C-alpha positions in Angstrom: 25.1 51.1 -14.5 24.0 47.5 -14.8 22.1 45.6 -12.1 22.0 41.8 -12.0 19.5 39.8 -10.1 20.1 36.1 -9.6 17.5 33.4 -9.0 18.3 29.9 -7.8 16.4 27.0 -9.2 17.6 24.6 -6.5 15.0 22.7 -4.5 14.7 23.4 -0.8 16.7 20.6 0.8 14.0 20.2 3.4 11.3 19.7 0.8 10.0 16.1 0.7 11.2 14.3 -2.4 9.3 11.1 -1.5 5.7 9.8 -1.4 4.2 7.8 1.4 2.7 4.6 0.1 0.4 2.8 2.5 -0.9 -0.7 2.0 -4.0 -1.3 4.2 -6.0 -4.4 5.2 -9.0 -3.3 7.2 -10.3 -5.9 9.7 -7.0 -7.8 9.6 -7.3 -11.1 11.6 -6.1 -14.7 11.6 -8.0 -15.3 8.3 -5.5 -13.2 6.4 -3.1 -16.0 5.4 -0.9 -14.6 2.6 0.1 -11.2 1.2 2.1 -10.0 -1.8 3.2 -6.4 -2.1 5.8 -4.2 -3.8 8.4 -2.8 -1.5 9.9 0.7 -1.7 12.4 -0.5 -4.4 9.6 -2.0 -6.5 10.5 -5.6 -5.5 7.8 -8.2 -5.0 7.5 -9.4 -1.3 5.6 -12.5 -0.5 4.7 -13.2 3.1 2.3 -15.0 5.5 3.6 -12.8 8.4 0.6 -10.5 9.4 3.1 -8.8 11.8 4.5 -6.9 8.8 1.1 -5.1 8.7 0.9 -3.7 12.2 -2.7 -2.7 12.9 -3.5 -3.7 9.3 -1.1 -1.2 7.7 2.3 -1.2 6.0 3.8 2.2 5.1 6.7 2.8 2.7 8.6 5.9 1.7 9.0 5.9 -2.1 11.2 8.3 -4.1 11.3 6.6 -7.5 8.7 7.3 -10.1 7.0 5.8 -11.8 6.3 3.3 -9.0 3.8 0.5 -9.2 2.1 0.0 -5.8 0.5 -3.5 -5.8 -1.0 -5.6 -3.1 -2.6 -9.1 -3.2 -4.2 -10.6 -0.1 -5.5 -14.2 0.3 -8.1 -14.9 3.0 -9.1 -18.3 4.4 -12.3 -18.0 6.3 -12.3 -20.7 9.0 -15.5 -19.6 10.6 -19.2 -20.3 9.9 -20.0 -16.6 9.2 -19.4 -14.6 6.1 -16.5 -12.1 6.7 -15.8 -8.8 4.9 -12.5 -7.1 4.4 -11.3 -4.0 2.5 -7.9 -3.7 1.0 -6.5 -0.4 -0.3 -3.6 1.7 -1.3 -3.2 5.2 0.0 -0.7 7.8 -1.3 0.2 10.5 1.3 -2.9 9.4 3.2 -5.3 9.7 0.2 -7.1 6.5 -0.9 -6.1 5.7 -4.6 -7.2 2.0 -5.0 -9.8 0.1 -3.0 -11.4 -3.4 -3.2 -14.0 -5.0 -0.9 -13.6 -8.7 -0.4 -16.4 -10.9 0.8 -15.3 -14.2 2.3 -18.0 -16.9 2.6 -17.7 -19.5 5.4 -14.9 -22.0 5.0 -13.7 -20.6 1.6 -10.5 -19.2 0.3 -11.0 -15.7 -1.2 -8.6 -13.0 -2.5 -8.4 -9.4 -3.4 -5.8 -7.3 -5.2 -5.3 -3.5 -5.7 -2.8 -1.6 -7.9 -2.0 2.1 -8.4 0.9 3.6 -10.4 2.6 6.7 -9.2 3.6 8.9 -12.1 
């Protein structure tokens, strides 16, 4: 008598096959004047629309690997005070790349972060 046991190597269809990439600009305000980031397809997006970063955050679902998460932010401090910002990339809620940006009064400053999903 022969017994056969079969095992399936198929993935559970409910298993997540994507990563959540979040671009974050802490303390976002009117002094954030320009942003460049890679969208979920890896395409470069350039914008001055802060509305794309509701509450300072832009979340994407990414299923392609490798994926290069990149964000560049330009600030123009129009006030007499020095301002501080933090920009970062989070993967599934976990910080992966962070930069602090100091903006002296009446100066254009910038910051950029990058992280590659393998």
